[in-house]
SETIMI-125178 format. One record per residue (C-alpha): residue number from 1; residue in three letters; chain; z, y, x. Coordinates in steps of 0.02 Angstrom, whole numbers, plus 32768, in hexadecimal, padded with zeros to 4 digits. Example, Ala and Ser with C-alpha at 12.3 -4.5 7.8 and 13.67 -1.06 7.14 Angstrom:
BEGIN
ATOM  mipa  kollum  tiza     z     y     x
ATOM     1     Ala     A  8186  7F1F  8267
ATOM     2     Ser     A  8165  7FCB  82AC
//
This chain:
BEGIN
ATOM  mipa  kollum  tiza     z     y     x
ATOM     1     Met     A  7E23  7DBB  7C19
ATOM     2     Ser     A  7DCF  7E63  7C36
ATOM     3     Ala     A  7E12  7EEC  7CA9
ATOM     4     Val     A  7E3A  7F52  7C0D
ATOM     5     Ser     A  7EA1  7EC8  7BBD
ATOM     6     Arg     A  7EF8  7EA8  7C62
ATOM     7     Lys     A  7F2A  7F5E  7C67
ATOM     8     Ser     A  7F6A  7F51  7BB4
ATOM     9     Arg     A  7FD5  7EBD  7BE5
ATOM    10     Met     A  801A  7F19  7C7C
ATOM    11     Ala     A  8035  7FBA  7C1C
ATOM    12     Thr     A  809E  7F5D  7B9C
ATOM    13     Ser     A  810B  7F11  7C25
ATOM    14     Val     A  812D  7FBB  7C73
ATOM    15     Ala     A  8125  8024  7BD6
ATOM    16     Arg     A  81A3  80A1  7C13
ATOM    17     Val     A  812B  80EC  7C91
ATOM    18     Met     A  8079  812B  7C85
ATOM    19     Tyr     A  804A  8111  7D3B
ATOM    20     Thr     A  8073  8092  7DC0
ATOM    21     Asn     A  80E6  80CB  7E4C
ATOM    22     Ala     A  80E8  8038  7EC4
ATOM    23     Val     A  8146  801A  7F67
ATOM    24     Tyr     A  812C  7F9F  7FF4
ATOM    25     Phe     A  81C9  7F4F  8039
ATOM    26     Pro     A  81AB  7EFA  80E2
ATOM    27     Ser     A  821E  7E67  8103
ATOM    28     Ser     A  8234  7EA6  81B6
ATOM    29     Arg     A  829D  7F37  8171
ATOM    30     Ile     A  8328  7EBC  814A
ATOM    31     Tyr     A  8349  7EB0  8205
ATOM    32     Gln     A  8362  7F6D  8206
ATOM    33     Gly     A  83E8  7F64  8180
ATOM    34     Asp     A  8377  7F99  80F0
ATOM    35     Ser     A  836F  7F3C  804C
ATOM    36     Pro     A  830F  7F42  7FA7
ATOM    37     Gly     A  83AF  7F78  7F50
ATOM    38     Met     A  83A8  801F  7FAD
ATOM    39     Leu     A  830B  8055  7F51
ATOM    40     Asn     A  8310  80C4  7EB5
ATOM    41     Tyr     A  82C8  805B  7E27
ATOM    42     Gly     A  82CC  80EF  7DB3
ATOM    43     Cys     A  8230  8125  7E14
ATOM    44     Ile     A  81E1  807B  7E3B
ATOM    45     Asn     A  818C  7FFC  7DCB
ATOM    46     His     A  8136  7F8C  7E4C
ATOM    47     Val     A  8177  7F47  7EF0
ATOM    48     Tyr     A  8101  7EF1  7F69
ATOM    49     Tyr     A  8165  7E7C  7FD8
ATOM    50     Ala     A  810F  7E70  8082
ATOM    51     Tyr     A  80DA  7DFD  80C9
ATOM    52     Ala     A  80BF  7D47  80A2
ATOM    53     Ser     A  8058  7CEA  8124
ATOM    54     Val     A  7FB6  7C88  8112
ATOM    55     Thr     A  7F78  7C01  8187
ATOM    56     Ala     A  7EC7  7BCA  81AF
ATOM    57     Asp     A  7ED3  7B39  8133
ATOM    58     Gly     A  7EF8  7BB2  80A6
ATOM    59     Ser     A  7FB2  7B90  8099
ATOM    60     Val     A  801F  7C23  8064
ATOM    61     Phe     A  80D5  7C26  8097
ATOM    62     Leu     A  8164  7CA0  80AE
ATOM    63     Gly     A  8147  7D10  8143
ATOM    64     Asp     A  81FD  7D0F  817A
ATOM    65     Glu     A  8262  7C88  8122
ATOM    66     Trp     A  830A  7CCC  815F
ATOM    67     Ala     A  82EB  7D80  8129
ATOM    68     Asp     A  8290  7D4D  808A
ATOM    69     Ala     A  8303  7CC4  804A
ATOM    70     Arg     A  83A2  7CAD  80B1
ATOM    71     Ala     A  83E3  7D52  80F7
ATOM    72     Pro     A  8471  7DA6  8099
ATOM    73     Val     A  8419  7E33  803B
ATOM    74     Asp     A  8468  7E99  7FAD
ATOM    75     Gly     A  84E7  7E10  7F8C
ATOM    76     Val     A  8466  7D85  7F7A
ATOM    77     Gln     A  83FA  7D1D  7FEE
ATOM    78     Gly     A  835E  7D6C  8037
ATOM    79     Gly     A  82EF  7E01  8011
ATOM    80     Leu     A  8292  7DA2  7F8B
ATOM    81     Gly     A  8336  7D69  7F3F
ATOM    82     Ser     A  836D  7E1E  7F36
ATOM    83     Leu     A  82CD  7E52  7EDE
ATOM    84     Met     A  82DC  7DC5  7E5F
ATOM    85     His     A  838E  7E00  7E3C
ATOM    86     Leu     A  8350  7EB3  7E2B
ATOM    87     Lys     A  82CA  7E7A  7DB0
ATOM    88     Gln     A  8354  7E3F  7D3C
ATOM    89     Arg     A  83A8  7EE9  7D43
ATOM    90     His     A  8306  7F4B  7D34
ATOM    91     Pro     A  8294  7EF6  7CB4
ATOM    92     His     A  8205  7F6D  7CDA
ATOM    93     Leu     A  81FE  7F36  7D90
ATOM    94     Gln     A  816F  7EC7  7DCA
ATOM    95     Val     A  8176  7E72  7E74
ATOM    96     Val     A  80D6  7E3F  7ECB
ATOM    97     Leu     A  80CA  7DD8  7F6B
ATOM    98     Ser     A  8059  7E28  7FEC
ATOM    99     Ile     A  7FFF  7DA4  8054
ATOM   100     Gly     A  7FB7  7DC8  8100
ATOM   101     Gly     A  7FC8  7E6B  815C
ATOM   102     Ser     A  7F7E  7E93  8206
ATOM   103     Thr     A  7FAB  7DE9  824F
ATOM   104     Ala     A  7F3C  7D92  81CD
ATOM   105     Ser     A  7E9B  7DF1  81F4
ATOM   106     Glu     A  7E53  7D5A  8250
ATOM   107     Val     A  7E91  7CD7  81D4
ATOM   108     Phe     A  7E4F  7D20  8130
ATOM   109     Pro     A  7D97  7D14  8165
ATOM   110     Ile     A  7DB0  7C5A  8186
ATOM   111     Val     A  7E0A  7C37  80E3
ATOM   112     Ala     A  7D96  7CA0  8078
ATOM   113     Ser     A  7CF7  7C4E  80BE
ATOM   114     Ser     A  7D1D  7BA0  8077
ATOM   115     Thr     A  7D26  7B65  7FC3
ATOM   116     Leu     A  7DAB  7AE6  7FF1
ATOM   117     Leu     A  7E15  7B61  8054
ATOM   118     Arg     A  7E08  7BE6  7FCD
ATOM   119     Asp     A  7E48  7B67  7F50
ATOM   120     Asn     A  7ED5  7B35  7FC6
ATOM   121     Phe     A  7F04  7BEC  7FD7
ATOM   122     Ala     A  7F07  7C0A  7F1C
ATOM   123     Arg     A  7F6C  7B6C  7EF7
ATOM   124     Ser     A  7FE7  7B91  7F84
ATOM   125     Ala     A  7FFD  7C46  7F4E
ATOM   126     Leu     A  801C  7C0E  7E9B
ATOM   127     Gly     A  80A1  7B94  7ED4
ATOM   128     Leu     A  80FD  7C19  7F38
ATOM   129     Val     A  80F1  7C9B  7EAD
ATOM   130     Glu     A  8131  7C22  7E28
ATOM   131     Ala     A  81BD  7BE0  7E97
ATOM   132     Ser     A  81F8  7C92  7EBA
ATOM   133     Gly     A  81E2  7CD8  7E0A
ATOM   134     Leu     A  8167  7D5D  7E46
ATOM   135     Asp     A  80E8  7DBD  7DDE
ATOM   136     Gly     A  804E  7DA2  7E4B
ATOM   137     Ile     A  8001  7DB8  7EF7
ATOM   138     Asp     A  7FB6  7E42  7F61
ATOM   139     Ile     A  7F2D  7E13  7FDD
ATOM   140     Ala     A  7F41  7E77  807E
ATOM   141     Trp     A  7EA9  7E3C  80E4
ATOM   142     Glu     A  7EA4  7ED7  8156
ATOM   143     Phe     A  7E0F  7ED8  814A
ATOM   144     Pro     A  7D65  7E8A  8124
ATOM   145     Ser     A  7CF3  7EC1  81B2
ATOM   146     Glu     A  7C46  7E79  818E
ATOM   147     Ala     A  7BD6  7E57  80F9
ATOM   148     Lys     A  7C05  7D9E  80F0
ATOM   149     His     A  7CBD  7DCF  80E6
ATOM   150     Gly     A  7C97  7E3B  804F
ATOM   151     His     A  7C42  7DAA  7FF6
ATOM   152     Asp     A  7CCE  7D32  8024
ATOM   153     Phe     A  7D52  7DB0  7FEE
ATOM   154     Leu     A  7D0C  7DAA  7F3C
ATOM   155     Ala     A  7D08  7CEC  7F41
ATOM   156     Leu     A  7DBF  7CEB  7F75
ATOM   157     Leu     A  7DEE  7D5E  7EE5
ATOM   158     Ala     A  7D8F  7CED  7E6B
ATOM   159     Ala     A  7DEA  7C52  7EAD
ATOM   160     Val     A  7E93  7CA8  7E9D
ATOM   161     Arg     A  7E70  7CD9  7DE9
ATOM   162     Ile     A  7E4E  7C23  7DBA
ATOM   163     His     A  7F00  7BF7  7DEC
ATOM   164     Leu     A  7F56  7C9D  7DCA
ATOM   165     Pro     A  7F0B  7CD0  7D22
ATOM   166     Asp     A  7F0A  7D88  7CFB
ATOM   167     Asp     A  7F70  7D78  7C5C
ATOM   168     Arg     A  8004  7D3A  7CC3
ATOM   169     Phe     A  7FF4  7D7D  7D74
ATOM   170     Ile     A  7FCB  7E1F  7DCF
ATOM   171     Leu     A  7F46  7E19  7E57
ATOM   172     Thr     A  7F2F  7EAD  7ECB
ATOM   173     Ala     A  7ED9  7ECA  7F72
ATOM   174     Val     A  7EF2  7F45  8000
ATOM   175     Leu     A  7E55  7FA0  8038
ATOM   176     Pro     A  7E3D  8039  80A5
ATOM   177     Ala     A  7DF3  80DF  806E
ATOM   178     Ala     A  7D64  80BF  80E7
ATOM   179     Lys     A  7CB0  80B8  80AA
ATOM   180     Glu     A  7C7C  803B  812F
ATOM   181     Val     A  7CF8  7FBA  80EB
ATOM   182     Leu     A  7CE4  7FE2  8032
ATOM   183     Asp     A  7C26  7FD2  8041
ATOM   184     Leu     A  7C3C  7F1A  8072
ATOM   185     Ile     A  7C83  7EED  7FC7
ATOM   186     Asp     A  7C34  7EEA  7F1A
ATOM   187     Leu     A  7CBE  7F56  7ED1
ATOM   188     Lys     A  7C81  7F4A  7E1E
ATOM   189     Thr     A  7C92  7E8D  7E27
ATOM   190     Ala     A  7D3B  7E9C  7E7F
ATOM   191     Ala     A  7D7A  7EFD  7DE9
ATOM   192     Glu     A  7D61  7E61  7D7D
ATOM   193     Tyr     A  7DEA  7E0B  7DE0
ATOM   194     Leu     A  7E60  7E93  7E1E
ATOM   195     Asp     A  7EE7  7EF2  7DC3
ATOM   196     Tyr     A  7EED  7F72  7E50
ATOM   197     Ile     A  7EA2  7FA1  7EF5
ATOM   198     Asn     A  7F2B  7FEB  7F61
ATOM   199     Leu     A  7EC5  806E  7FBD
ATOM   200     Val     A  7F06  808C  806E
ATOM   201     Ala     A  7EED  8148  8073
ATOM   202     Tyr     A  7F42  8161  811B
ATOM   203     Asp     A  7F30  8134  81D4
ATOM   204     Phe     A  7E91  819B  81D9
ATOM   205     Phe     A  7EC4  81DA  8287
ATOM   206     Gly     A  7F34  8191  830D
ATOM   207     Thr     A  7F3A  814D  83BD
ATOM   208     Trp     A  7E8E  80FF  83A4
ATOM   209     Thr     A  7E34  81A4  837E
ATOM   210     Ser     A  7DF2  8221  83FC
ATOM   211     Lys     A  7E3B  82B9  83A4
ATOM   212     Ser     A  7ED8  82E0  8341
ATOM   213     Gly     A  7ECB  82E9  8285
ATOM   214     His     A  7F2B  82DF  81E2
ATOM   215     His     A  7F44  8226  81CD
ATOM   216     Ala     A  7F59  822A  810F
ATOM   217     Gln     A  7EEE  82BE  80DC
ATOM   218     Leu     A  7EBA  82CC  8027
ATOM   219     Tyr     A  7E23  8337  8054
ATOM   220     Thr     A  7DC0  8357  80F3
ATOM   221     Met     A  7D5F  83EB  8136
ATOM   222     Asn     A  7CE2  8374  8188
ATOM   223     Lys     A  7C7A  82FF  811B
ATOM   224     Asp     A  7C78  8280  81AA
ATOM   225     Glu     A  7D36  8270  81AA
ATOM   226     Pro     A  7D8F  81F6  8135
ATOM   227     Ser     A  7E02  8236  80AD
ATOM   228     Ala     A  7E5F  81F6  8015
ATOM   229     Ser     A  7DEB  8253  7F9E
ATOM   230     Ser     A  7D4D  820E  7FED
ATOM   231     Gly     A  7D92  815D  7FE5
ATOM   232     Val     A  7DBA  8170  7F2D
ATOM   233     Ala     A  7D10  81BD  7F0B
ATOM   234     His     A  7CB9  812C  7F60
ATOM   235     Leu     A  7D19  80A9  7EFC
ATOM   236     Met     A  7CF0  8101  7E59
ATOM   237     Ala     A  7C39  811B  7E87
ATOM   238     Gln     A  7C29  805F  7EA3
ATOM   239     Gly     A  7C6B  8039  7DF5
ATOM   240     Phe     A  7D21  8014  7E1B
ATOM   241     Pro     A  7D8B  8055  7D89
ATOM   242     Pro     A  7DFD  80E6  7DBB
ATOM   243     Lys     A  7E91  80A0  7D57
ATOM   244     Ser     A  7E90  800D  7DCF
ATOM   245     Ile     A  7EA5  8079  7E6B
ATOM   246     Leu     A  7F4F  809B  7EB8
ATOM   247     Leu     A  7F4B  8125  7F3B
ATOM   248     Gly     A  7FAF  80FF  7FD8
ATOM   249     Ile     A  8035  8174  801E
ATOM   250     Pro     A  807E  8156  80CD
ATOM   251     Thr     A  8139  816C  80E6
ATOM   252     Tyr     A  811C  8192  819D
ATOM   253     Gly     A  80C7  8216  8207
ATOM   254     Arg     A  8051  8204  829A
ATOM   255     Ser     A  8070  8261  833D
ATOM   256     Phe     A  7FF6  82B3  83B5
ATOM   257     Leu     A  8043  82FB  8452
ATOM   258     Lys     A  7FFA  839B  849F
ATOM   259     Ala     A  7FA3  83C4  83FA
ATOM   260     Asn     A  7FD9  8444  8379
ATOM   261     Gly     A  7F62  841B  82EB
ATOM   262     Pro     A  7ED1  83AD  82B3
ATOM   263     Gly     A  7E2E  839C  8314
ATOM   264     Gln     A  7E7B  83B1  83C1
ATOM   265     Asp     A  7E87  834D  8460
ATOM   266     Phe     A  7F30  82FC  8478
ATOM   267     Asn     A  7F8C  82A7  8506
ATOM   268     Gly     A  7FF5  8215  84CB
ATOM   269     Val     A  8060  81FE  8431
ATOM   270     Gly     A  8117  820B  8405
ATOM   271     Gly     A  818C  81A1  839D
ATOM   272     Gln     A  8179  80E5  8385
ATOM   273     Asp     A  80C6  80BB  83B6
ATOM   274     Gly     A  8091  8168  837F
ATOM   275     Thr     A  80F1  816E  82DB
ATOM   276     Phe     A  8190  81BA  8295
ATOM   277     Glu     A  81DB  817E  81F3
ATOM   278     Tyr     A  81D7  8201  816B
ATOM   279     Ser     A  8296  8201  8163
ATOM   280     Glu     A  8290  8243  8218
ATOM   281     Leu     A  821C  82D5  81ED
ATOM   282     Pro     A  8208  8363  820F
ATOM   283     Arg     A  823E  834D  82C3
ATOM   284     Lys     A  82D8  83AB  82FC
ATOM   285     Gly     A  82B7  8463  8319
ATOM   286     Cys     A  820A  845A  82CB
ATOM   287     Lys     A  81D1  84B5  822F
ATOM   288     Glu     A  817A  8452  81A7
ATOM   289     Ile     A  80DD  84A1  815E
ATOM   290     Val     A  8057  8463  80E7
ATOM   291     Asp     A  7F9E  8470  8110
ATOM   292     Arg     A  7F57  8494  8064
ATOM   293     Arg     A  7EA4  847A  8099
ATOM   294     Tyr     A  7EC0  83C4  80C1
ATOM   295     Ile     A  7F5D  83A8  8058
ATOM   296     Ala     A  7FC9  836D  80E8
ATOM   297     Ala     A  8074  839B  812B
ATOM   298     Gln     A  8092  83B7  81E4
ATOM   299     Cys     A  810F  83ED  8265
ATOM   300     Val     A  80E8  8422  8317
ATOM   301     Gly     A  8155  841D  83B2
ATOM   302     Gly     A  81E7  83BC  83F8
ATOM   303     Asp     A  81CF  8305  8422
ATOM   304     Gly     A  813F  82E9  83A9
ATOM   305     Gly     A  80C0  8370  83D1
ATOM   306     Phe     A  8052  837D  8336
ATOM   307     Val     A  8098  8307  82B2
ATOM   308     Thr     A  8037  82F0  8210
ATOM   309     Tyr     A  8081  82A1  8173
ATOM   310     Asp     A  80A0  82B3  80B8
ATOM   311     Asn     A  8130  8314  806C
ATOM   312     Pro     A  8163  832E  7FB5
ATOM   313     Glu     A  80E8  83BF  7FA2
ATOM   314     Thr     A  8052  835C  7FDF
ATOM   315     Val     A  8085  82C3  7F79
ATOM   316     Lys     A  808D  832F  7EDE
ATOM   317     Val     A  7FDA  836A  7EFD
ATOM   318     Lys     A  7FA2  82B7  7F19
ATOM   319     Ala     A  7FF6  8282  7E76
ATOM   320     Glu     A  7F9A  830F  7E1C
ATOM   321     Phe     A  7EF8  82D1  7E6C
ATOM   322     Cys     A  7F1E  8222  7E27
ATOM   323     Lys     A  7F35  826A  7D79
ATOM   324     Gln     A  7E96  82D3  7D82
ATOM   325     Lys     A  7E2F  823D  7DBC
ATOM   326     Gly     A  7E81  81C3  7D42
ATOM   327     Leu     A  7EC8  8153  7DCC
ATOM   328     Gly     A  7F4D  80D0  7DAC
ATOM   329     Gly     A  7FD1  8123  7E19
ATOM   330     Leu     A  8018  8121  7EC8
ATOM   331     Phe     A  805F  80A6  7F45
ATOM   332     Tyr     A  80C8  80C5  7FE0
ATOM   333     Trp     A  80D0  806D  8089
ATOM   334     Asn     A  815F  8052  809B
ATOM   335     Gly     A  81F5  806F  8029
ATOM   336     Pro     A  8285  8067  80A5
ATOM   337     Ala     A  8237  80EE  8115
ATOM   338     Asp     A  823F  816E  8089
ATOM   339     Ser     A  82C8  81F3  8088
ATOM   340     Arg     A  836C  81C3  8035
ATOM   341     Asp     A  8379  8278  7FFD
ATOM   342     Gln     A  832D  827B  7F4E
ATOM   343     Ala     A  82F3  832E  7F69
ATOM   344     Arg     A  828D  82F3  7FFF
ATOM   345     Ser     A  825C  8246  7FBE
ATOM   346     Leu     A  81A1  8229  7FB7
ATOM   347     Ile     A  81B5  819B  7F3A
ATOM   348     Ala     A  821B  8209  7EC4
ATOM   349     Ala     A  81A2  829B  7EDA
ATOM   350     Gly     A  810E  822D  7EAE
ATOM   351     Phe     A  8163  81E4  7E15
ATOM   352     Arg     A  8196  828F  7DD4
ATOM   353     Ala     A  80E8  82D8  7DEE
ATOM   354     Leu     A  8091  8244  7D9C
ATOM   355     His     A  80FE  824C  7D02
ATOM   356     Thr     A  8109  8307  7CE2
ATOM   357     Ser     A  8080  8371  7C98
//
C-alpha cells in the first residue's frame, strides 16, 4: 500500500479532524497519580503509550507490567487497559505503543543489525499489539548515530511492515530535528514504510550545551543552531512527504541559572534535572514573555533563572507553520505535564489552531 493510500485509510478513521494532534503518555506518570482518563480527547486523536521495552534478542514486552496492566487506573486495570476503554468511548482515538526510549539506545543497533533479530522484533511487536488491541507501534530508537545504523533502521522498518501491514497498523518513528542524525537515513525510502516521523523539535539546548538557548525554537538567528524549521526543511529536501511529519511540542521548560536570555553563559540549572513542567510555568513572581524572533516563550528570575518553553501563543504559531508547510500535525511530550487550565493548555491551543482558518 502506498503512503497516499495509507493516509486515505487513516483519514477515514479519524474523519472528524483534518490534522493529527497526538500526545505521549508515559507509564511512569501513573505513579504520580496521572491517568489517560485525565486527557481531553476532544483535542486528541492519537495517544502514544510509552514505553514498551525491547531486549537484545528482539523480544518486545511491556515496560512496566504493573503500571501498564495491573494498577487501578480510571476504574480499570493498567494504563493500557484505560486507553482501550477510552477507545470504546472515543471512536476517533488511535492508540500506538511506543517501543524503546533512551534506555533502548544500545539495544536497537543490535536488533536492527540482524535479519533474525529484526524478524523476532516484528513478530513480538505484532503479538503485543494484537493482544492489547492497539493500532500500531512507534519506534523510539533515540537515535541512530552512524551510517550503518541508518541502513539497519530501514531494514527494521521493512521487517516490521511484513508483520504489521500498512492497511491494518500504524508505524511511526521518533527522530530528532538534527541534520547529523537525519543524514544517516534514506528518508525517501523511510517514507515507504512510515505513517509519520515524530520530529523531536526540542531539547536543542540544555545542561549539555555551553550556552543557554531556546530549547524548542521554531527559528534561529544562527544557521549553525538547530531549530524546528530547519529540521522540517531537511526532511522535506530529502524527499520525506510533509503530510507524514508531526512537529514535536515539549510540555516542559528548560532552566539556565545566572542567564537572562539565549546565547549566554549559565551556572547550573533549576527544577528537576534542569526542567520545569509546563503546568509549573511561568515561575512564581516571573513575567512570561514571547520571543517572536525565535518563537519561544520564556520567564526570567526566581528559582529558574532563564526558563525557555512553549506557551499557547508559540504553539499557535507552530500550528500555523504546520499548515503552511502541509505537515501532518503536532505531537506533545508529554500529555500529563500540560496545564489543566484549558485557556493555558498547549494541547488545546494546538488543536484549535490546526483546525481554524
